[in-house]
C-alpha positions in Angstrom: 17.9 153.8 102.5 21.3 154.4 101.0 23.6 157.0 102.4 24.5 159.4 99.5 27.2 161.4 101.3 30.5 159.4 100.8 32.4 161.3 103.5 33.5 159.0 106.3 35.1 160.0 109.6 37.8 157.9 111.1 38.8 158.5 114.8 42.5 158.7 115.2 42.5 156.2 118.1 42.5 152.4 118.9 42.2 150.4 115.6 43.5 153.4 113.7 47.0 152.4 114.7 46.6 148.8 113.4 44.6 149.1 110.2 44.7 152.7 108.9 47.0 152.1 105.9 44.6 149.5 104.7 41.4 151.4 105.5 42.5 154.7 104.0 43.5 153.0 100.7 40.3 150.9 100.7 37.9 153.8 101.2 39.6 156.2 99.0 39.7 153.7 96.1 35.9 153.5 96.4 35.5 157.3 96.1 35.2 158.1 99.8 36.4 161.4 101.3 38.1 160.5 104.6 38.0 163.0 107.4 40.3 162.2 110.4 39.8 163.5 113.9 42.4 165.9 115.1 45.5 164.6 117.0 44.8 164.0 120.7 44.8 167.1 122.9 43.9 167.8 126.5 40.4 168.7 125.3 40.1 165.3 123.6 40.9 163.6 126.9 38.6 165.8 129.0 35.7 165.4 126.6 36.1 161.6 126.4 36.5 161.2 130.1 33.4 163.3 130.9 31.1 160.9 128.9 32.1 157.5 130.4 32.5 156.1 133.8 35.7 156.8 135.7 36.9 153.2 135.6 37.0 153.2 131.8 40.5 152.8 130.4 42.4 155.7 128.8 42.3 154.3 125.2 38.5 154.2 125.3 38.3 157.7 126.8 40.5 158.9 124.0 38.4 157.2 121.4 35.2 158.7 122.7 36.9 162.2 122.5 37.9 161.6 118.9 34.3 160.6 117.9 33.1 163.9 119.5 35.8 165.8 117.6 34.5 164.4 114.3 30.9 165.3 115.1 32.1 168.9 115.9 33.8 168.9 112.5 30.3 168.3 111.0 31.0 164.7 109.9 27.8 162.7 109.6 29.2 159.2 109.0 31.7 157.8 111.5 33.4 154.5 111.1 33.2 152.6 114.4 34.2 148.9 113.9 33.8 146.0 116.3 36.9 143.9 116.2 35.8 140.8 118.0 38.3 138.2 117.0 41.3 138.3 114.7 41.7 134.5 114.5 39.7 131.5 115.7 39.4 131.8 119.5 41.7 134.9 119.7 39.6 137.7 121.2 39.8 141.4 121.9 38.9 142.9 125.2 35.2 143.5 125.8 35.4 147.3 125.3 36.9 147.1 121.8 34.4 144.3 120.9 31.5 146.4 122.0 32.8 149.8 120.7 29.8 150.6 118.4 27.3 150.0 121.3 29.4 152.0 123.7 29.6 155.0 121.3 25.9 154.7 120.4 25.0 155.0 124.1 27.4 157.7 125.3 27.9 160.1 122.4 24.8 162.1 121.4 24.4 163.9 118.2 23.3 163.9 114.6 25.5 161.3 113.0 25.5 157.7 111.6 27.7 154.9 113.0 29.2 153.0 110.2 29.4 149.7 111.9 31.3 146.6 110.8 32.2 143.4 112.7 35.3 141.3 112.3 35.0 138.0 114.1 37.2 135.2 112.7 35.9 132.9 115.4 32.6 132.8 113.5 31.7 131.8 109.9 31.3 134.5 107.3 32.6 137.3 109.5 36.2 137.5 108.1 38.1 140.4 106.7 36.3 140.7 103.4 32.9 140.4 105.0 34.0 143.1 107.5 34.9 145.5 104.6 31.6 144.8 102.8 29.7 145.6 105.9 31.4 148.9 106.1 30.3 150.0 102.6 26.9 148.3 102.7 25.1 151.5 103.9 26.4 153.3 100.8 25.1 150.6 98.4 28.4 150.0 96.7 28.0 146.8 94.7 30.5 146.9 91.9 32.6 143.7 92.7 35.5 144.7 90.5 35.9 148.0 92.2 35.6 146.4 95.6 38.2 143.7 94.8 40.5 146.4 93.5 40.1 148.5 96.6 40.8 145.4 98.8 44.0 144.7 96.7 45.1 148.3 97.1 44.5 148.2 100.8 46.7 145.1 101.2 49.5 146.8 99.2 49.4 150.0 101.3 49.3 147.9 104.6 52.3 145.8 103.5 54.3 148.8 102.4 53.6 150.5 105.7 54.8 147.4 107.6 58.0 147.3 105.6 58.8 150.9 106.5 58.1 150.8 110.2 60.0 147.5 110.5 63.0 149.5 109.1 62.4 152.0 111.9 60.7 154.8 110.0 58.4 156.8 112.3 54.8 155.9 112.3 53.4 159.1 110.8 56.2 159.2 108.2 55.6 155.6 107.1 51.9 156.2 106.9 52.4 159.3 104.7 54.6 157.4 102.3 52.2 154.4 102.3 49.3 156.7 101.4 51.4 158.0 98.5 52.0 154.5 97.3 55.7 154.8 98.1 58.2 152.6 100.0 61.1 154.6 101.6 63.7 152.8 103.7 65.3 154.6 106.6 68.9 155.3 105.6 69.9 157.1 108.9 69.9 154.0 111.0 72.6 155.0 113.5 73.7 152.7 116.3 73.4 153.8 119.9 75.2 152.7 123.1 71.9 151.8 124.8 68.9 150.1 123.1 65.5 149.9 124.7 62.4 147.9 123.6 59.1 149.7 124.2 56.5 147.0 125.0 53.0 148.5 124.5 50.1 148.7 122.1 50.4 151.1 119.2 47.5 153.3 120.5 49.4 153.8 123.8 52.7 154.9 122.3 52.0 156.4 118.9 49.4 158.8 120.3 51.9 161.5 121.3 49.5 163.1 123.9 48.6 159.8 125.6 52.2 158.7 125.8 53.7 162.2 126.3 55.7 161.6 123.1 57.7 158.8 124.7 59.7 158.1 121.6 61.1 161.7 121.4 61.8 161.7 125.2 63.9 158.5 124.9 65.7 159.6 121.8 66.6 162.9 123.6 68.2 160.7 126.3 70.5 159.2 123.6 68.9 155.7 123.4 67.7 153.7 120.4 64.0 152.7 120.7 62.4 149.5 119.3 58.8 148.4 119.4 56.6 145.6 118.2 56.1 147.5 114.9 59.8 146.8 114.1 59.1 143.1 114.0 57.3 140.8 111.5 54.4 138.7 112.4 56.6 135.6 112.4 59.1 137.2 114.7 56.3 138.2 117.1 54.9 134.6 117.1 58.5 133.2 117.7 58.8 135.6 120.6 55.6 134.4 122.1 56.4 130.7 121.9 60.0 131.3 123.1 58.7 132.4 126.5 56.1 129.6 126.7 53.0 131.7 126.3 49.8 130.7 124.4 48.0 133.3 122.3 44.6 134.3 123.6 44.2 138.0 123.4 44.0 139.7 120.0 46.8 142.2 120.8 48.9 139.9 122.8 51.6 139.7 120.1 52.3 143.4 120.6 53.0 142.8 124.2 54.1 139.2 125.1 55.3 138.4 121.6 57.5 141.5 121.3 58.7 141.1 124.9 59.7 137.5 124.2 61.6 138.5 121.1 63.4 141.4 122.6 64.3 139.5 125.8 66.2 137.1 123.7 68.0 139.8 121.7 71.6 140.6 122.6 71.1 144.1 121.2 68.4 145.1 123.7 69.6 146.4 127.1 66.3 146.9 128.8 62.5 146.9 128.4 59.9 149.6 129.2 56.3 148.5 129.3 53.5 151.1 129.0 50.0 150.2 129.8 46.7 152.0 130.4 45.5 152.1 134.0 42.7 149.6 134.5 43.5 147.3 131.5 42.9 143.8 132.8 44.5 141.8 129.9 47.6 144.0 130.0 48.0 143.7 133.7 48.2 139.9 133.3 50.6 140.1 130.4 52.9 142.6 132.2 53.2 140.4 135.3 54.2 137.4 133.1 56.7 139.5 131.2 58.3 140.8 134.4 58.7 137.2 135.7 60.2 136.1 132.4 62.6 139.0 132.3 64.4 137.8 135.4 65.7 134.8 133.4 67.5 137.1 131.0 69.1 139.6 133.4 67.4 142.5 131.6 66.0 145.4 133.6 62.4 146.3 133.0 60.5 149.5 133.8 56.7 149.4 134.0 54.8 152.6 133.4 51.1 153.1 133.7 49.3 155.9 132.0 45.9 157.6 132.3 44.5 161.1 131.8 46.0 162.2 135.1 49.6 161.0 134.5 52.1 163.8 135.3 54.7 164.4 132.7 57.4 165.4 135.3 57.2 162.1 137.1 57.0 160.2 133.8 60.2 161.9 132.6 62.1 161.3 135.9 61.5 157.6 135.7 62.6 157.4 132.1 65.8 159.4 132.9 66.6 157.2 136.0 66.0 154.0 134.0 68.2 155.1 131.1 70.9 156.3 133.4 70.9 152.9 135.1 71.3 151.1 131.7 74.2 153.4 130.8 76.0 152.6 134.1 75.3 148.9 133.8 76.7 148.8 130.3 79.8 150.8 131.2 80.4 148.5 134.1 80.1 145.4 131.9 82.5 146.8 129.3 85.1 147.6 132.0 85.0 144.0 133.2 84.9 142.5 129.7 87.0 144.9 127.5 87.6 142.3 124.8 84.0 141.2 124.4 82.0 143.0 121.7 78.7 141.1 122.3 77.3 139.9 125.6 76.9 136.2 125.9 73.4 134.9 125.2 71.8 131.5 124.7 71.3 129.8 121.3 68.3 132.0 120.5 70.4 134.8 119.0 68.6 137.7 117.3 70.4 140.6 115.7 68.2 143.7 115.1 70.8 145.6 113.1 
């Protein structure tokens, strides 16, 4: 039986940070009203944590809390995708792959899970099939409208990527992308110290989960980069440059970005942020830490969960930034005529 109510809820967590420019344009083009969950709060974390086992990672707890928030808003149709594989034999972690089943079993209420599966390791489960699965319960069959919606989604996603690559903040770039605009950041001021933040988008652009790490670092006077500032080809180059084979779906955000930034003469240090209990990330971080020793670049590893204290978090950021400032001053005093530090042939300029 077709669902007549074309209101769809999208949790502001996990895949939201990868695909929302596309998905918002796609659904709105087909006449859907999108309702987003509220930004993450302490209540979101508490609610999500109470419904899953303790060992569950923070991003999943956050996601569960956002689903509950949408139900409390009265949303009946909630989009919960299963992102199995983004390329042949390139897989997501089991929790993201099984997200619809997880939500179905832990979140009670009167609502419909709008489920779609993306699995490029299997036939006929690619991106367009994924999108058609999402709208199948609503019996939308006009191929011209569907193709137009897909085209619009690609345009918005590409516009968003261009803006974040030019260091526009995530929410600002998303706002302009949804308006069909491309706005390039003109206030791109240089800083004495530049840091690369190595983390998944859902761990750093969720201000509550990351304790607004971007703002905290900017208040310390440093320039912050992330994987979102890099193109897909740059991330792949970074991955190959440190001799790592791609296996995990979100590995480019971590190992690919780390490889790229480790080679960059503009980057003074790296900060990794991972969720406690994340198996794939723990493997990636250990490899990144070993590789960083070859480049004489300091690295700070931070782990977050719902119990992470802000005071200790800030103290570690301050100490790391202070160390980078002292390291850079000492280098300049020893090499007053050098404008750029010596690097190998793999030279990348981010400015």
